[in-house]
C-alpha positions in Angstrom: -105.6 4.3 75.2 -102.2 2.7 75.7 -101.3 3.2 72.0 -102.3 6.8 72.1 -100.4 7.5 75.3 -97.3 5.8 73.9 -97.6 7.9 70.7 -98.1 11.2 72.6 -94.9 10.5 74.5 -92.9 9.5 71.3 -90.2 11.6 69.7 -92.4 12.0 66.6 -95.1 13.7 68.6 -92.6 15.8 70.5 -91.0 17.1 67.3 -94.2 17.7 65.3 -94.6 21.0 63.6 -97.8 22.8 62.5 -99.8 22.0 60.6 -100.2 18.7 62.3 -100.7 15.6 60.1 -104.3 14.4 60.1 -103.5 11.3 62.1 -101.8 13.3 64.8 -104.7 15.8 65.0 -107.2 12.9 65.3 -105.1 11.2 68.0 -105.0 14.4 70.0 -108.8 14.9 69.6 -109.5 11.4 70.7 -107.3 11.7 73.8 -109.0 15.0 74.7 -112.4 13.6 74.2 -111.7 10.6 76.3 -110.6 12.8 79.2 -113.7 15.1 79.0 -116.4 14.2 81.6 -119.2 16.1 79.8 -119.3 15.2 76.1 -121.9 13.9 73.7 -123.0 11.3 76.3 -121.8 12.4 79.7 -119.5 9.8 81.3 -121.6 9.6 84.5 -124.6 8.2 82.7 -124.8 4.6 83.8 -124.1 1.8 81.2 -123.7 4.2 78.2 -121.7 7.1 79.4 -118.3 5.8 78.1 -119.7 4.3 75.0 -119.3 7.4 72.8 -115.7 7.7 74.1 -114.9 4.1 73.2 -116.4 4.4 69.7 -114.4 7.6 68.9 -111.2 6.0 70.3 -111.8 2.8 68.3 -112.5 4.7 65.1 -109.4 6.9 65.4 -107.1 4.0 66.2 -108.6 1.9 63.3 -108.2 4.9 60.9 -104.6 5.6 61.9 -103.3 2.2 63.1 -100.2 2.1 60.9 -99.1 5.6 61.9 -99.7 5.0 65.6 -97.7 1.7 65.7 -94.8 3.0 63.7 -94.6 6.3 65.6 
């Protein structure tokens, strides 16, 4: 989450033009999904509610790690 937040505040994100690069679109999707309360597994479901959020975030960061760190 820290890496995504840092990226969204970076000059690269602020100066982006459409169409967005794949890594930027995926990062935005992951941030939006993380903030949604009702998604594939609603966040209020005990013990597993945040697991889908964590899996998506982990996948996006892993797929785009080099772009996120250098951005």
